[in-house]
N, CA and C atoms as an extended XYZ file, in Angstrom:
387
Properties=species:S:1:pos:R:3:atomname:S:1:resname:S:1:resid:I:1 pbc="F F F"
N        43.330       67.735      111.788 N   UNK     1
C        43.021       69.073      111.570 CA  UNK     1
C        41.544       69.825      111.999 C   UNK     1
N        41.325       70.757      112.785 N   UNK     2
C        40.346       71.178      112.849 CA  UNK     2
C        40.110       72.528      113.023 C   UNK     2
N        38.794       73.243      112.926 N   UNK     3
C        38.851       74.368      113.274 CA  UNK     3
C        38.348       75.228      114.346 C   UNK     3
N        38.286       76.300      114.221 N   UNK     4
C        37.427       77.550      115.454 CA  UNK     4
C        36.598       78.201      115.201 C   UNK     4
N        35.429       78.101      115.543 N   UNK     5
C        34.516       79.385      115.425 CA  UNK     5
C        34.800       80.709      116.148 C   UNK     5
N        35.276       81.734      115.148 N   UNK     6
C        35.954       82.801      116.107 CA  UNK     6
C        35.317       83.486      115.543 C   UNK     6
N        34.427       84.039      114.518 N   UNK     7
C        34.024       85.357      114.497 CA  UNK     7
C        32.373       84.901      113.984 C   UNK     7
N        31.307       85.888      114.363 N   UNK     8
C        30.239       86.155      113.347 CA  UNK     8
C        30.441       87.485      112.790 C   UNK     8
N        30.201       87.450      111.274 N   UNK     9
C        30.032       88.734      110.233 CA  UNK     9
C        28.481       89.217      110.294 C   UNK     9
N        28.184       90.444      110.727 N   UNK    10
C        26.761       91.010      110.208 CA  UNK    10
C        26.698       92.095      109.696 C   UNK    10
N        26.270       91.877      108.615 N   UNK    11
C        26.064       93.173      107.505 CA  UNK    11
C        25.276       94.117      108.595 C   UNK    11
N        25.880       95.688      107.831 N   UNK    12
C        25.103       96.615      108.551 CA  UNK    12
C        25.492       97.680      107.494 C   UNK    12
N        24.291       98.572      107.994 N   UNK    13
C        24.767      100.079      107.072 CA  UNK    13
C        25.030      100.960      108.103 C   UNK    13
N        25.556      100.977      109.446 N   UNK    14
C        26.575      101.674      110.404 CA  UNK    14
C        26.871      101.031      111.471 C   UNK    14
N        28.178      100.764      111.385 N   UNK    15
C        28.507       99.152      111.925 CA  UNK    15
C        29.095      100.122      113.105 C   UNK    15
N        29.310      101.411      113.109 N   UNK    16
C        29.735      101.619      114.848 CA  UNK    16
C        28.389      101.689      115.675 C   UNK    16
N        27.126      102.262      114.975 N   UNK    17
C        25.907      102.118      115.985 CA  UNK    17
C        25.462      101.127      116.082 C   UNK    17
N        25.698       99.707      115.049 N   UNK    18
C        24.712       98.440      116.032 CA  UNK    18
C        26.193       97.684      116.514 C   UNK    18
N        27.636       98.138      116.517 N   UNK    19
C        28.615       97.546      117.582 CA  UNK    19
C        28.107       98.120      118.754 C   UNK    19
N        28.076       99.839      119.224 N   UNK    20
C        27.874      100.285      120.284 CA  UNK    20
C        26.688       99.677      120.842 C   UNK    20
N        25.640       99.292      119.918 N   UNK    21
C        24.078       98.811      120.828 CA  UNK    21
C        24.081       97.227      121.507 C   UNK    21
N        25.261       96.479      120.478 N   UNK    22
C        25.311       95.372      120.998 CA  UNK    22
C        26.756       95.295      122.224 C   UNK    22
N        27.653       96.336      121.990 N   UNK    23
C        28.421       96.144      123.284 CA  UNK    23
C        27.586       96.286      124.529 C   UNK    23
N        27.050       97.061      124.620 N   UNK    24
C        25.908       97.435      125.748 CA  UNK    24
C        25.122       96.376      126.051 C   UNK    24
N        24.359       95.601      125.012 N   UNK    25
C        23.641       94.548      125.443 CA  UNK    25
C        24.758       92.948      126.182 C   UNK    25
N        25.548       92.986      125.343 N   UNK    26
C        26.492       91.806      125.748 CA  UNK    26
C        28.050       92.197      126.791 C   UNK    26
N        28.022       93.218      126.863 N   UNK    27
C        29.446       93.977      127.869 CA  UNK    27
C        30.697       93.700      127.446 C   UNK    27
N        30.245       94.079      125.961 N   UNK    28
C        31.598       93.581      125.136 CA  UNK    28
C        32.553       95.070      124.995 C   UNK    28
N        33.297       94.900      124.436 N   UNK    29
C        33.982       96.192      123.579 CA  UNK    29
C        34.778       96.131      122.602 C   UNK    29
N        34.906       96.958      121.968 N   UNK    30
C        35.217       96.819      120.910 CA  UNK    30
C        36.434       96.786      120.472 C   UNK    30
N        37.211       95.482      119.408 N   UNK    31
C        38.464       95.261      120.072 CA  UNK    31
C        39.438       95.708      118.675 C   UNK    31
N        38.539       95.992      117.524 N   UNK    32
C        39.360       96.509      116.392 CA  UNK    32
C        38.392       97.330      115.694 C   UNK    32
N        38.859       98.172      114.690 N   UNK    33
C        38.474       98.877      113.813 CA  UNK    33
C        38.672       98.951      112.525 C   UNK    33
N        38.684       98.853      111.491 N   UNK    34
C        38.643       99.288      110.031 CA  UNK    34
C        37.668      100.198      108.829 C   UNK    34
N        38.513      100.409      108.050 N   UNK    35
C        37.396      100.872      106.801 CA  UNK    35
C        36.491       99.734      106.958 C   UNK    35
N        34.811      100.696      107.249 N   UNK    36
C        33.864       99.811      106.827 CA  UNK    36
C        33.673       99.062      107.722 C   UNK    36
N        34.072       98.741      109.006 N   UNK    37
C        33.920       97.720      109.743 CA  UNK    37
C        34.344       97.731      111.388 C   UNK    37
N        33.625       96.940      112.271 N   UNK    38
C        34.253       97.223      113.992 CA  UNK    38
C        33.383       95.791      114.282 C   UNK    38
N        34.689       95.114      114.900 N   UNK    39
C        34.764       94.108      115.892 CA  UNK    39
C        34.673       94.312      117.264 C   UNK    39
N        33.946       93.473      117.866 N   UNK    40
C        33.575       93.492      119.706 CA  UNK    40
C        33.920       92.104      120.404 C   UNK    40
N        33.855       92.071      121.198 N   UNK    41
C        34.601       90.818      121.749 CA  UNK    41
C        34.384       91.598      123.320 C   UNK    41
N        34.977       89.815      124.189 N   UNK    42
C        34.400       89.820      125.609 CA  UNK    42
C        35.900       89.327      126.116 C   UNK    42
N        36.959       89.396      124.615 N   UNK    43
C        38.548       89.399      125.224 CA  UNK    43
C        39.063       89.161      123.692 C   UNK    43
N        40.406       90.052      124.278 N   UNK    44
C        41.596       89.947      122.617 CA  UNK    44
C        41.334       88.891      122.482 C   UNK    44
N        41.430       88.452      120.841 N   UNK    45
C        41.940       87.294      120.240 CA  UNK    45
C        43.101       87.248      120.654 C   UNK    45
N        44.012       86.031      120.374 N   UNK    46
C        45.007       85.906      119.852 CA  UNK    46
C        45.408       84.408      119.226 C   UNK    46
N        45.998       84.031      118.658 N   UNK    47
C        46.133       83.088      117.760 CA  UNK    47
C        46.581       81.977      118.893 C   UNK    47
N        47.611       82.120      119.664 N   UNK    48
C        47.567       80.788      121.152 CA  UNK    48
C        46.105       80.871      121.696 C   UNK    48
N        45.494       82.118      121.965 N   UNK    49
C        44.412       81.898      122.909 CA  UNK    49
C        43.390       80.992      122.406 C   UNK    49
N        43.304       81.309      120.652 N   UNK    50
C        42.273       80.278      119.933 CA  UNK    50
C        42.522       78.830      120.129 C   UNK    50
N        43.937       79.015      119.846 N   UNK    51
C        44.241       77.241      119.443 CA  UNK    51
C        44.461       76.381      120.764 C   UNK    51
N        44.833       77.119      121.973 N   UNK    52
C        44.620       76.669      123.282 CA  UNK    52
C        42.987       75.960      124.080 C   UNK    52
N        42.082       76.899      123.427 N   UNK    53
C        40.834       76.341      123.977 CA  UNK    53
C        39.608       77.045      122.998 C   UNK    53
N        38.717       76.851      123.580 N   UNK    54
C        37.513       77.432      123.110 CA  UNK    54
C        36.801       78.383      123.557 C   UNK    54
N        37.249       79.584      123.027 N   UNK    55
C        37.088       80.996      123.467 CA  UNK    55
C        36.091       81.513      122.693 C   UNK    55
N        34.784       82.391      123.511 N   UNK    56
C        33.513       82.800      122.765 CA  UNK    56
C        34.294       83.754      121.767 C   UNK    56
N        33.281       83.653      120.396 N   UNK    57
C        33.358       84.373      119.025 CA  UNK    57
C        33.517       85.510      119.719 C   UNK    57
N        34.082       86.487      118.252 N   UNK    58
C        33.781       87.638      118.460 CA  UNK    58
C        32.283       88.035      117.218 C   UNK    58
N        32.102       89.579      117.662 N   UNK    59
C        31.266       89.979      116.226 CA  UNK    59
C        31.226       90.734      115.537 C   UNK    59
N        31.700       90.875      114.012 N   UNK    60
C        31.966       91.873      113.713 CA  UNK    60
C        31.004       92.331      112.695 C   UNK    60
N        30.794       93.663      112.718 N   UNK    61
C        29.868       94.347      111.669 CA  UNK    61
C        30.515       95.133      110.530 C   UNK    61
N        29.864       94.944      109.426 N   UNK    62
C        30.606       95.162      108.498 CA  UNK    62
C        29.608       95.815      107.545 C   UNK    62
N        29.950       97.437      107.383 N   UNK    63
C        29.008       98.241      106.054 CA  UNK    63
C        28.727       97.662      104.849 C   UNK    63
N        27.665       97.291      104.584 N   UNK    64
C        27.142       97.094      103.382 CA  UNK    64
C        25.855       97.716      102.460 C   UNK    64
N        26.016       97.959      101.716 N   UNK    65
C        25.003       99.148      101.050 CA  UNK    65
C        23.103       98.708      101.062 C   UNK    65
N        23.475       97.088      101.053 N   UNK    66
C        21.773       96.720      101.081 CA  UNK    66
C        21.357       96.693      102.196 C   UNK    66
N        19.709       96.919      102.481 N   UNK    67
C        19.301       96.657      103.607 CA  UNK    67
C        18.676       94.967      103.980 C   UNK    67
N        18.337       94.849      105.473 N   UNK    68
C        18.081       93.369      105.866 CA  UNK    68
C        16.447       93.532      105.061 C   UNK    68
N        16.192       92.199      104.372 N   UNK    69
C        14.883       92.083      103.743 CA  UNK    69
C        14.172       91.072      104.222 C   UNK    69
N        14.694       90.087      104.860 N   UNK    70
C        13.861       89.122      105.401 CA  UNK    70
C        14.382       88.469      106.786 C   UNK    70
N        13.692       87.849      107.159 N   UNK    71
C        13.837       87.325      108.408 CA  UNK    71
C        15.295       86.714      108.234 C   UNK    71
N        16.351       86.683      109.559 N   UNK    72
C        17.061       86.297      109.801 CA  UNK    72
C        17.023       84.506      109.654 C   UNK    72
N        18.609       84.061      108.466 N   UNK    73
C        18.470       82.634      108.873 CA  UNK    73
C        19.394       82.014      109.938 C   UNK    73
N        20.014       83.247      110.820 N   UNK    74
C        20.782       82.697      111.913 CA  UNK    74
C        20.731       84.035      112.679 C   UNK    74
N        20.641       83.727      113.637 N   UNK    75
C        20.475       84.750      114.910 CA  UNK    75
C        20.984       84.553      116.330 C   UNK    75
N        20.972       85.339      117.136 N   UNK    76
C        21.839       85.001      118.373 CA  UNK    76
C        21.131       85.086      119.149 C   UNK    76
N        20.999       84.259      120.393 N   UNK    77
C        19.928       84.057      121.564 CA  UNK    77
C        20.904       84.584      122.476 C   UNK    77
N        20.269       85.481      123.545 N   UNK    78
C        21.028       86.114      125.024 CA  UNK    78
C        20.040       85.764      126.203 C   UNK    78
N        20.795       85.166      127.424 N   UNK    79
C        20.203       85.271      128.614 CA  UNK    79
C        20.847       86.086      129.388 C   UNK    79
N        19.985       86.834      129.831 N   UNK    80
C        19.959       87.588      131.353 CA  UNK    80
C        20.810       86.704      132.149 C   UNK    80
N        21.737       87.538      132.760 N   UNK    81
C        22.614       86.794      133.997 CA  UNK    81
C        22.381       87.300      135.420 C   UNK    81
N        21.996       88.836      135.173 N   UNK    82
C        21.498       89.360      136.757 CA  UNK    82
C        20.219       90.177      136.803 C   UNK    82
N        19.623       89.275      135.885 N   UNK    83
C        18.031       90.362      136.008 CA  UNK    83
C        17.353       88.992      135.521 C   UNK    83
N        15.740       89.358      135.874 N   UNK    84
C        14.622       88.168      134.908 CA  UNK    84
C        14.573       88.851      133.651 C   UNK    84
N        13.757       88.162      132.674 N   UNK    85
C        13.917       88.298      131.132 CA  UNK    85
C        13.168       89.770      131.022 C   UNK    85
N        11.752       89.807      131.587 N   UNK    86
C        11.046       91.123      130.911 CA  UNK    86
C        11.641       92.341      131.753 C   UNK    86
N        13.092       92.324      132.805 N   UNK    87
C        13.658       93.357      132.823 CA  UNK    87
C        14.797       93.732      131.898 C   UNK    87
N        15.125       92.682      131.398 N   UNK    88
C        16.402       92.543      130.321 CA  UNK    88
C        15.580       92.968      128.944 C   UNK    88
N        14.066       92.509      128.636 N   UNK    89
C        13.851       92.706      127.511 CA  UNK    89
C        13.309       94.626      127.790 C   UNK    89
N        13.074       95.129      129.088 N   UNK    90
C        12.883       96.783      129.137 CA  UNK    90
C        14.167       97.472      128.934 C   UNK    90
N        15.321       96.538      129.485 N   UNK    91
C        16.789       97.263      129.171 CA  UNK    91
C        17.074       97.245      127.585 C   UNK    91
N        17.034       96.192      127.177 N   UNK    92
C        16.761       96.457      125.757 CA  UNK    92
C        16.274       97.560      125.047 C   UNK    92
N        14.727       97.173      125.383 N   UNK    93
C        13.989       98.581      124.752 CA  UNK    93
C        14.460       99.948      124.944 C   UNK    93
N        15.281       99.823      125.648 N   UNK    94
C        15.524      101.433      126.306 CA  UNK    94
C        17.164      101.496      125.299 C   UNK    94
N        17.522      100.590      125.226 N   UNK    95
C        18.976      100.557      124.193 CA  UNK    95
C        18.871      100.552      122.797 C   UNK    95
N        17.462      100.794      122.705 N   UNK    96
C        16.932      100.690      120.793 CA  UNK    96
C        16.413       99.366      120.080 C   UNK    96
N        16.523       98.317      121.449 N   UNK    97
C        15.714       96.891      120.433 CA  UNK    97
C        13.998       97.446      120.032 C   UNK    97
N        13.627       96.485      119.596 N   UNK    98
C        12.273       96.642      119.041 CA  UNK    98
C        11.547       94.905      119.500 C   UNK    98
N        10.311       94.891      120.023 N   UNK    99
C        10.051       93.463      119.778 CA  UNK    99
C         9.690       93.212      118.136 C   UNK    99
N         9.448       91.632      118.182 N   UNK   100
C         9.713       91.347      116.682 CA  UNK   100
C         8.629       89.941      116.832 C   UNK   100
N         7.922       90.136      115.541 N   UNK   101
C         6.859       89.109      115.331 CA  UNK   101
C         7.697       88.173      114.062 C   UNK   101
N         7.995       87.323      114.593 N   UNK   102
C         8.262       85.904      113.260 CA  UNK   102
C         7.357       84.717      113.206 C   UNK   102
N         6.459       85.202      113.903 N   UNK   103
C         5.427       83.533      113.888 CA  UNK   103
C         5.368       82.966      115.008 C   UNK   103
N         6.190       83.372      116.144 N   UNK   104
C         6.582       82.448      117.297 CA  UNK   104
C         5.410       82.307      117.943 C   UNK   104
N         4.375       82.964      118.240 N   UNK   105
C         3.158       82.994      118.978 CA  UNK   105
C         3.462       82.939      120.443 C   UNK   105
N         2.022       83.508      120.921 N   UNK   106
C         2.250       84.222      122.476 CA  UNK   106
C         2.872       83.118      123.408 C   UNK   106
N         2.657       81.901      123.199 N   UNK   107
C         3.006       81.245      124.690 CA  UNK   107
C         4.388       80.737      124.547 C   UNK   107
N         5.125       81.628      124.462 N   UNK   108
C         6.868       80.785      124.149 CA  UNK   108
C         7.670       81.310      125.520 C   UNK   108
N         8.438       80.592      125.646 N   UNK   109
C         9.003       81.223      127.235 CA  UNK   109
C        10.126       82.245      126.894 C   UNK   109
N        10.433       82.705      125.683 N   UNK   110
C        11.292       83.430      124.616 CA  UNK   110
C        10.981       84.906      124.341 C   UNK   110
N        11.456       85.649      123.965 N   UNK   111
C        11.228       87.030      123.542 CA  UNK   111
C        11.838       87.135      122.371 C   UNK   111
N        11.456       87.381      121.237 N   UNK   112
C        12.165       87.968      120.306 CA  UNK   112
C        11.743       88.924      120.029 C   UNK   112
N        13.039       89.792      119.522 N   UNK   113
C        13.341       91.459      119.495 CA  UNK   113
C        14.285       91.216      118.372 C   UNK   113
N        14.270       92.702      117.637 N   UNK   114
C        15.009       93.344      116.816 CA  UNK   114
C        16.381       94.260      117.205 C   UNK   114
N        17.394       94.586      116.715 N   UNK   115
C        18.288       95.100      116.745 CA  UNK   115
C        18.209       96.491      115.993 C   UNK   115
N        18.403       97.739      116.448 N   UNK   116
C        18.529       99.063      115.362 CA  UNK   116
C        18.331       98.840      114.346 C   UNK   116
N        19.230       97.928      113.514 N   UNK   117
C        18.813       97.567      112.206 CA  UNK   117
C        18.080       96.670      111.819 C   UNK   117
N        17.138       95.798      112.512 N   UNK   118
C        16.010       94.938      112.390 CA  UNK   118
C        16.347       93.358      112.309 C   UNK   118
N        18.046       93.167      113.069 N   UNK   119
C        18.247       91.850      112.828 CA  UNK   119
C        17.440       91.142      114.149 C   UNK   119
N        16.913       89.960      113.960 N   UNK   120
C        15.952       89.320      114.452 CA  UNK   120
C        17.404       88.689      115.917 C   UNK   120
N        17.151       88.896      117.376 N   UNK   121
C        17.228       88.138      118.567 CA  UNK   121
C        16.433       87.469      119.149 C   UNK   121
N        16.834       86.500      120.453 N   UNK   122
C        15.898       85.832      121.577 CA  UNK   122
C        16.526       86.080      122.734 C   UNK   122
N        15.910       86.971      123.643 N   UNK   123
C        15.785       86.850      124.850 CA  UNK   123
C        15.622       85.503      125.343 C   UNK   123
N        16.397       84.790      125.765 N   UNK   124
C        15.693       83.368      126.575 CA  UNK   124
C        15.643       83.489      128.310 C   UNK   124
N        15.569       82.369      129.169 N   UNK   125
C        15.759       82.272      130.195 CA  UNK   125
C        16.623       83.293      130.845 C   UNK   125
N        16.130       83.671      132.123 N   UNK   126
C        16.990       84.521      132.942 CA  UNK   126
C        17.981       83.006      133.745 C   UNK   126
N        19.006       83.858      133.505 N   UNK   127
C        20.422       82.693      134.465 CA  UNK   127
C        20.446       83.331      135.618 C   UNK   127
N        19.490       84.304      136.017 N   UNK   128
C        19.879       85.263      137.572 CA  UNK   128
C        20.140       84.369      138.487 C   UNK   128
N        21.181       84.303      139.470 N   UNK   129
C        20.584       83.325      141.125 CA  UNK   129
C        18.943       83.735      141.492 C   UNK   129
């Protein structure tokens, strides 16, 4: 018996806005909407597809009344695939991200950022050819 990692849920005040931001960051699309939630992904999940292999998880943004108060205990790491790290940071700033300081210090190879609701994520090394 085994399980698959199928979704990562993110609490948010505005699921539509956060889903739109992450769709732009990851080149994902909205695959489901419900009352107070939006799910995005790079593929349409099916039971067969999940069972057959290790498909990438989707992101589900769920509306909650409370705001973020502390540093994330879990965060996403992204790697640019067609630009350098600094070019990607500039693009993400234009989409509404901000730089974040979580005590990482200045001599790191990654950049810590926050999405429009303050959820930290890291931009790692570029995977561009």
